[in-house]
PABA-934647 format. One line per 4 residues: their letters; for each residue x, y, z of C-alpha. Coordinates in steps of 0.02 Angstrom, whole numbers, plus 32768, in hexadecimal, padded with zeros to 4 digits. Example, Ala and Ser with C-alpha at 12.3 -4.5 7.8 and 13.67 -1.06 7.14 Angstrom:
BEGIN
as = 8267 7F1F 8186 ~ 82AC 7FCB 8165
end
This chain:
BEGIN
mkya = D5F0 94F6 4066 ~ D686 947A 4079 ~ D719 94AE 40E9 ~ D7B6 944C 40FA
dgga = D7B2 943C 41BB ~ D75F 9496 4252 ~ D7DB 9526 4256 ~ D7B0 955A 41B0
llva = D6F8 9568 41D5 ~ D721 95AB 4284 ~ D774 9639 4221 ~ D6E5 964E 41A6
vlke = D663 965E 423C ~ D6D9 96DF 428E ~ D6DA 974B 41F1 ~ D61F 9744 41E9
lgid = D626 9788 42A7 ~ D6A4 9812 4274 ~ D726 97D0 42E7 ~ D7DE 97E8 42B0
tvfg = D83E 97BA 434B ~ D836 9719 43B9 ~ D876 96F5 4461 ~ D8BA 9653 44AF
ivsv = D93A 95D4 44CE ~ D96C 9545 4445 ~ D94F 9491 447A ~ D952 93EB 442A
hnlp = D896 93F2 4449 ~ D87A 9495 43DE ~ D90C 9497 436F ~ D8A0 949A 42C0
lvea = D840 9530 4306 ~ D8D4 958B 4349 ~ D930 9571 429F ~ D8A1 95A9 4228
vdre = D88B 9644 429F ~ D93B 9669 428D ~ D949 965C 41E1 ~ D8B9 96C9 41B6
lrfv = D893 973C 4239 ~ D8F9 976D 42D4 ~ D919 96EF 436C ~ D956 9737 4407
pvrh = D9B5 96B3 4471 ~ D97C 96E9 451D ~ D9D3 968C 45BE ~ D942 965B 4614
easa = D892 961C 45CD ~ D830 9693 4656 ~ D88C 9726 45F8 ~ D856 96E7 4550
vnaa = D79E 96F8 4594 ~ D7BF 97A3 45DC ~ D813 97DB 453E ~ D789 97A8 44D0
dayg = D711 97E1 4543 ~ D759 9898 4541 ~ D781 988D 448C ~ D6BD 9874 4472
rarg = D697 98F8 44EA ~ D70A 9980 44A1 ~ D6B6 9955 43F3 ~ D604 994F 442B
sigc = D600 9890 43E6 ~ D651 97F3 4410 ~ D6F0 97A4 4426 ~ D739 96EE 441C
alss = D7AF 9689 4490 ~ D7FA 95DB 4473 ~ D825 9567 44F6 ~ D859 94B5 4512
tgtg = D7F8 9436 455F ~ D7F1 93F9 4615 ~ D85C 9477 4677 ~ D864 94EC 45F3
agna = D7AB 94F7 45EF ~ D7AD 9503 46B2 ~ D824 9584 46A9 ~ D7B1 95E9 463E
agsl = D721 95CD 46AD ~ D73F 9665 4725 ~ D746 96D9 469F ~ D6B2 969B 464D
ieal = D658 96C1 46EC ~ D68B 976D 46D8 ~ D643 9773 4633 ~ D59C 9720 4678
asgt = D583 97A3 46F3 ~ D59F 9839 467F ~ D542 97F2 45FD ~ D5C5 9805 456E
svlh = D5DE 97A0 44DA ~ D662 9726 44D0 ~ D66F 968A 445E ~ D6DE 961F 44CB
vtgq = D714 9586 445A ~ D767 94F4 44B6 ~ D7B4 944A 4482 ~ D776 93A4 44AD
vesr = D7BC 92FB 44AF ~ D7A0 928C 4420 ~ D6DD 926A 4401 ~ D6F0 91A6 4418
flgs = D73C 91BF 44BF ~ D6CA 9252 44FE ~ D672 9222 45A2 ~ D6D3 917C 45B9
grgf = D733 91AE 465E ~ D7CA 9153 4627 ~ D840 91E1 4641 ~ D863 9216 4596
ihet = D8DB 92A9 4594 ~ D88E 9350 45C5 ~ D7E7 92F7 45E3 ~ D77E 933A 4672
kdql = D6D8 9303 46C5 ~ D63B 934D 4669 ~ D694 93ED 4619 ~ D5F9 9419 45CB
gmlt = D599 9423 4670 ~ D622 948B 46B7 ~ D616 9502 4625 ~ D566 950D 462D
avsa = D571 954A 46E0 ~ D5CF 95DC 46AC ~ D595 9603 4604 ~ D4F3 964A 45B8
yaat = D4FA 95BF 4539 ~ D55F 951D 452D ~ D565 9491 44AF ~ D5C8 9402 445F
vgsa = D5F7 93F8 43AC ~ D5B0 934D 437F ~ D5E3 933C 42CD ~ D63F 9383 423E
ddag = D59A 93BC 41ED ~ D55F 9415 428D ~ D5EE 947B 42BB ~ D5B7 951B 4254
rvlr = D504 951C 42B3 ~ D550 94F5 4361 ~ D5C9 9593 4343 ~ D544 9605 42FF
eaar = D4D0 95D8 4382 ~ D541 95F8 43FD ~ D579 96A2 43C0 ~ D4B5 96CA 43AF
aala = D49B 969F 445F ~ D529 9706 4499 ~ D4F7 97A0 4438 ~ D441 9799 4475
spgg = D408 9800 44FC ~ D43B 97FB 458E ~ D4CC 97A1 4543 ~ D558 973D 4592
pasv = D5DA 96C3 4564 ~ D5C3 962E 44F9 ~ D62B 958C 4502 ~ D63F 9511 447B
ewpi = D6A2 9471 4490 ~ D6E4 9420 4402 ~ D734 9375 43F8 ~ D7DD 9373 43A1
dlqy = D7B6 92EA 4321 ~ D724 9355 42EC ~ D791 93E6 42DA ~ D800 9393 425E
aaqt = D777 9355 41F6 ~ D73C 939E 4157 ~ D6A9 9406 417F ~ D5FB 941F 4125
davr = D5AF 94C3 414D ~ D4F9 94FE 412E ~ D4E1 95BD 4155 ~ D430 95B9 4199
eapa = D3CB 9657 419F ~ D3C4 969C 425F ~ D328 96B0 42AF ~ D318 976C 42E2
dvlp = D311 9799 4390 ~ D273 97D6 43C7 ~ D280 9848 4458 ~ D1ED 9875 44D2
vadi = D19A 991C 44C7 ~ D16E 9964 456B ~ D0B3 99A6 4581 ~ D0E6 9A62 45C3
adat = D022 9A9F 45DB ~ D025 9A90 46A0 ~ D0DD 9AE2 46A4 ~ D0BF 9B7B 463E
ellr = D04F 9BCB 46BB ~ D0E7 9BD2 473C ~ D157 9C1E 46B4 ~ D0E3 9C94 4680
aaer = D0C8 9CD3 472C ~ D189 9CD3 4771 ~ D1D1 9D72 47A5 ~ D270 9D28 47FC
pliw = D298 9C86 478A ~ D338 9C23 4794 ~ D369 9B9C 4714 ~ D3DA 9B07 474C
aggg = D43B 9AB4 46B7 ~ D481 9A08 46C4 ~ D4DB 9998 4651 ~ D442 9976 45EB
atda = D435 9A2D 45BC ~ D4D6 9A29 455C ~ D476 99F5 44B2 ~ D3FF 9A86 44C9
rtel = D473 9B11 44E2 ~ D411 9B87 445A ~ D36E 9B6D 44B0 ~ D3BA 9B7E 4551
aalv = D40C 9C20 4531 ~ D36E 9C5C 44DD ~ D300 9C43 4580 ~ D388 9C90 45F2
eatg = D382 9D28 4583 ~ D2BC 9D35 4570 ~ D2A3 9D1D 4631 ~ D338 9D70 467F
agll = D34E 9CD5 46F6 ~ D3F0 9CB7 474B ~ D439 9C19 4706 ~ D489 9B9C 4784
tsns = D4E1 9AFA 474C ~ D51C 9A57 4782 ~ D5D0 9A32 475F ~ D591 99CA 46BE
grga = D529 9A63 4688 ~ D5BE 9AE6 4676 ~ D5CD 9B39 45DB ~ D523 9B0F 459D
vped = D50F 9BCF 4594 ~ D5B2 9C1E 459E ~ D5EB 9C53 4640 ~ D623 9D00 4618
hpqv = D564 9D20 4603 ~ D522 9D9B 4691 ~ D495 9D27 46C5 ~ D506 9C88 46D3
ignf = D522 9C72 4794 ~ D563 9BCB 476D ~ D599 9B33 47E2 ~ D57E 9B9F 487D
attp = D4D0 9B5C 48C6 ~ D50B 9B2A 496B ~ D557 9BD9 4995 ~ D4FA 9C52 4A0E
avra = D4DF 9CCB 4987 ~ D488 9C4D 491D ~ D42B 9BF8 49A0 ~ D3EC 9C98 49CE
llad = D3A5 9CA8 490D ~ D35D 9BFE 4911 ~ D2F8 9C37 49AF ~ D2B3 9CC7 4960
adll = D298 9C7D 48AA ~ D1D7 9C67 4876 ~ D20F 9BE1 47EA ~ D29D 9B72 47C8
ltvg = D2B5 9B12 4736 ~ D32C 9A92 472B ~ D36C 9A36 4690 ~ D3C4 9993 467E
thfr = D407 9998 4727 ~ D402 9911 47A7 ~ D432 9978 4845 ~ D4D7 9910 4871
snet = D503 9906 4926 ~ D59D 9976 491C ~ D53C 99F9 48C0 ~ D4B4 9A07 493F
adyg = D50C 99F8 49E8 ~ D4DA 9944 49FD ~ D42A 996F 49C4 ~ D422 99F1 4A50
lelp = D400 9A7C 49CD ~ D353 9AC8 49D2 ~ D300 9AE1 4928 ~ D25A 9B45 490B
aahv = D1B1 9AF5 4920 ~ D18B 9B3A 4868 ~ D1F8 9ABD 4816 ~ D1EE 9A87 4768
qidl = D267 99FC 472F ~ D294 99BF 466E ~ D2E3 9924 4653 ~ D2F2 989F 45C9
daaa = D2FF 981A 4658 ~ D255 97F8 46A8 ~ D2A2 97A6 473B ~ D2FD 9856 4769
lgrv = D261 98B8 4775 ~ D246 98D8 4827 ~ D2C8 985D 4862 ~ D329 98C9 48CE
ypva = D2B6 9971 48E8 ~ D1FB 997E 48D5 ~ D1C2 99CB 4837 ~ D122 9A29 481D
halh = D120 9A02 475E ~ D18B 9975 4714 ~ D1AD 9988 4658 ~ D1E3 98DF 4613
gdaa = D237 990F 4561 ~ D2CE 9941 44FB ~ D314 99ED 454E ~ D330 9A4C 44AF
atla = D270 9A23 4472 ~ D237 9A47 451E ~ D28B 9AF1 452E ~ D252 9B2C 448D
allp = D19C 9B02 44BD ~ D1AC 9B62 4559 ~ D204 9BFD 450A ~ D169 9C50 44C4
harq = D11C 9C54 4579 ~ D1B2 9CA8 45C3 ~ D1A9 9D50 460B ~ D225 9DC3 4651
adpe = D253 9DB8 46FD ~ D247 9E5A 477A ~ D2DB 9EBD 4744 ~ D315 9EC2 47FE
wtdr = D323 9E11 47F5 ~ D38C 9E04 4760 ~ D402 9E8F 47AA ~ D40F 9E20 4846
vrrv = D43E 9D87 47EA ~ D4CB 9DF0 4793 ~ D508 9E31 4842 ~ D505 9D76 4885
rtev = D56A 9D3A 47F8 ~ D5F7 9DB7 480F ~ D5E4 9D9D 48D5 ~ D602 9CE7 48D0
ratl = D68E 9CEA 484F ~ D6F2 9D6E 48B2 ~ D6DD 9D10 4960 ~ D729 9C6A 490B
hdti = D7A1 9CCC 48B5 ~ D7DC 9D1A 495B ~ D7CC 9C79 49B9 ~ D84D 9C17 4944
gpqa = D8DC 9C96 4963 ~ D96A 9C80 48F9 ~ D914 9BFD 488D ~ D8AC 9C84 484B
aicd = D935 9CBB 47DF ~ D936 9C0C 4792 ~ D881 9C15 476A ~ D896 9CCA 4724
alra = D92C 9C98 46B8 ~ D8D1 9BFA 4674 ~ D842 9C5F 462C ~ D8AC 9CEB 45EA
alpr = D921 9C6E 4585 ~ D894 9BF7 4545 ~ D827 9C19 44B0 ~ D76C 9C01 44E0
davv = D75D 9B51 448D ~ D7FB 9B02 44E3 ~ D7D1 9A69 4549 ~ D7F8 9A68 45FF
ardv = D808 99B1 4645 ~ D7FD 99AC 470D ~ D830 9910 4771 ~ D7E5 990E 481D
tips = D859 997E 4881 ~ D84A 9A19 48EF ~ D85B 9AA2 4866 ~ D7D8 9A4E 4800
sswg = D756 9A31 4885 ~ D776 9ADF 48D7 ~ D781 9B55 483F ~ D7A2 9AF5 479B
nrll = D6EC 9AB3 479F ~ D6A3 9B62 47D1 ~ D710 9BFC 47BA ~ D76B 9BC8 471C
emyd = D6FA 9C06 468C ~ D6B0 9B8F 4608 ~ D669 9BC5 4565 ~ D634 9B1A 4518
pran = D606 9A78 4571 ~ D672 9A16 4503 ~ D707 9A7E 4554 ~ D6D6 9A3F 4607
vfpr = D721 998E 4619 ~ D72A 9934 46BD ~ D701 988C 471A ~ D653 98B0 474E
gggi = D656 9810 47A8 ~ D6D4 9858 481E ~ D76B 97DE 4800 ~ D817 9813 481B
gqgl = D89E 97FE 479B ~ D837 9805 46F3 ~ D868 98BA 46C9 ~ D902 989A 4655
gmgi = D8B9 9814 45EB ~ D822 9886 45D7 ~ D895 9914 45A7 ~ D8F3 98AC 4523
gaal = D84C 986D 44D7 ~ D80C 992C 44CD ~ D8B1 997D 448C ~ D8AB 98F1 43FA
adpe = D7F3 9912 43D9 ~ D830 99BF 4398 ~ D8EC 99CB 4390 ~ D8E6 9A7C 4359
rptv = D8AB 9ACC 43F0 ~ D908 9ABA 449D ~ D8CB 9A4D 452B ~ D8F1 9A5E 45E0
viag = D8E5 99D3 4666 ~ D8D4 9A08 4721 ~ D91D 9981 478F ~ D951 9957 482F
dggl = DA01 98F4 4858 ~ D990 986D 48A8 ~ D914 985C 4820 ~ D9A4 9864 4791
avhl = D9FD 97D5 47F6 ~ D965 9767 47C8 ~ D998 9765 4714 ~ DA41 97A8 4716
gell = DA6E 973F 4670 ~ D9FD 97AD 460D ~ DA8A 9822 4616 ~ DAE2 97B8 4594
tlaq = DA3B 97BC 452C ~ DA51 987B 4530 ~ DB01 9875 4504 ~ DADE 97F9 4478
erpr = DA4C 984E 4432 ~ DA87 9904 4451 ~ D9D8 9954 444E ~ D9BF 9A15 446F
ltll = D9A9 99E9 4529 ~ D9D6 9A5F 45CD ~ D9E7 99D9 4660 ~ D9CB 9A4C 4701
vfnd = DA02 99CF 4799 ~ D9D1 9A24 4837 ~ DA54 99D9 48AE ~ DA1B 99D0 496A
ggyg = DA6F 9926 4994 ~ D9D9 98BC 49A2 ~ D928 98C0 499C ~ D8F7 9973 49D9
vlrn = D848 996D 49DC ~ D843 98C7 4A54 ~ D8DC 991A 4ABE ~ D870 99A7 4AE0
mqdr = D7D6 994D 4B1A ~ D84A 98EE 4B88 ~ D89B 9984 4BD7 ~ D7ED 99CA 4BFB
yadr = D79B 9939 4C3F ~ D819 98B9 4C69 ~ D89E 98B1 4CE7 ~ D91E 985A 4C69
rsgv = D942 9855 4BAD ~ D926 97B3 4B4E ~ D959 9782 4A98 ~ D95B 9831 4A61
dltt = DA1E 9864 4A62 ~ DA6F 9818 49D1 ~ DB23 9816 497F ~ DB21 987D 48DA
pdfe = DBA8 9879 485C ~ DC1B 9908 4830 ~ DBAB 9945 47A1 ~ DC2F 99A4 4746
llar = DC93 9910 4738 ~ DBF9 989C 4712 ~ DBCB 990D 467F ~ DC82 990D 4646
acrl = DC81 9845 4643 ~ DBE1 984C 45DE ~ DC26 98E2 456B ~ DBA1 994C 459A
pylr = DBBB 9A18 45A6 ~ DBB9 9A41 4655 ~ DB84 9AEE 46B6 ~ DB5E 9B15 4769
iada = DAE7 9B8D 47C5 ~ DB1F 9BB0 487B ~ DADC 9C61 488D ~ DA43 9CB7 484D
ehaa = DAAE 9D25 47DE ~ DAEA 9C8E 477E ~ DA35 9C5D 4750 ~ DA18 9CD4 46B8
pviq = DAB0 9CBD 4659 ~ DACE 9C01 4678 ~ DA22 9BD7 464C ~ DA2E 9C4A 45AA
eavg = DAD5 9BF0 456F ~ DA87 9B4A 459A ~ D9E2 9B61 4546 ~ DA3E 9BBB 44B5
sdgp = DAA4 9B18 448C ~ DA7F 9AAB 43FB ~ DA99 9A0C 4467 ~ DA8C 99CB 4518
vlve = DACA 9A2D 45AB ~ DACC 99F3 4661 ~ DABC 9A7C 46E2 ~ DACE 9A50 4799
vdla = DA6E 9AC5 480A ~ DAD5 9AC5 48B5 ~ DA47 9ADD 4927 ~ DAC7 9AE8 49BB
algp = DB20 9B79 496F ~ DA80 9BC6 4926 ~ DA2B 9BD6 49CD ~ D988 9B95 4A0B
mknp = D8DA 9BC6 49FB ~ D886 9C37 4A72 ~ D811 9BA1 4AA0 ~ D84D 9AEC 4A96
ftpp = D7D2 9A92 4A18 ~ D778 9A06 4A52 ~ D6E8 99A1 49DF ~ D633 99C1 4A01
vkip = D61C 9924 4A56 ~ D5C8 98FB 4AFE ~ D63C 98A8 4B8D ~ D5CA 9860 4C0C
gt = D5D6 98BA 4CC7 ~ D62B 9950 4C7C
end
């Protein structure tokens, strides 16, 4: 197959992947690619390369597939690197295509415009796959190989640098049959006895369980087990299921369940520090762990049986060996589910009205993209129910300021359904320019900005553990004037009674709305939120 230039070839590969929207910033070193995408697909001109990757990342998450970001070379690729780290941490599928200087100058170190030292080395460090297009006859192979690497389990971003002269060149492409992925099949023989004998079982689902939703739900039903989740595993079984306890593992009531359980089956979770009280959470000795990543088995917690294999296939193989738990245990699981939610609902005070209003206004498949901010870390990642993992979009690596870019990507993945972004004023300021992207593209997106005048999480830590504040109190804009300047509708929540009507109006809109949550007027939580990290000497 012949193509006029690299842009035409890229469009053909993107169509093969089912990608109809691409995020990026135009440059002299990616112009043929941007022009072709804009001509035949949808090109979204974000205001920062980091946001391009975040948006492509969330576009892929919301669709359960892959997204694409375009950046320039050198500084542009460097700007994208931080968000590539997020995609790498979360194992999400992103095809990142970046420019490169002319092939005859590549690596010469002569200071060609946009050139940087060892760009491929930088991309290799922050990607699951990285490669350079070496000729106009090889670009198709490199792009498809990158996409396969991004989509493979456990996945991650794949970066392709493409010299500008080779982008302009006519392309020769030969579509090659891709080798089928062969996933390991776990030997379950040693684990089945524990499963058959269990009277008080618990299951813990992480991000690796989200592709095994049918099998996981069947095992939960067949055993009567309580289902715990990591943040990434939320929605693997809809969170209104009476046996889904959710992301509450470190609460006193769930710690007591773990202490009394006679089996814990964990599926695709890596036991992140903030979800295990810095690994201080105690797990049952009868621990069966399923993971596609062999290195993850027993890495954090000891296991009685390590099952290296695909989650869906392994759970399906275990299902015939399941038995119903003691009915009193399943009743206790349901009571604990109700207890931990009621306790958190009470603890967050007036913000509970916002959580309730969101769930009432949003359809079950609506995406909630959460930045790293107190509302997300205290109740958005636990109390706000999720029914599908594709609706649960957040920075798993913990970086601040990525929420709006992610929300834009998720909203454009399915323009018919509403998307909500939960952000803080501090995080929003990191990429404030994306308000202009929001105004230009006009997706059906409600941006909830929780305004407390700075970095509230760290402010609470310093107020609790230090004798002064440092770097946490920030000047914030007048959000009503800011919205007006960007030609965005503006609403404000300053009282719990405002939550339901304001959120209903915003979510019901057919375009973007900026909603400021005035936390000073709304009132505080009952207990100031501090993150689950250890401070030496406290």
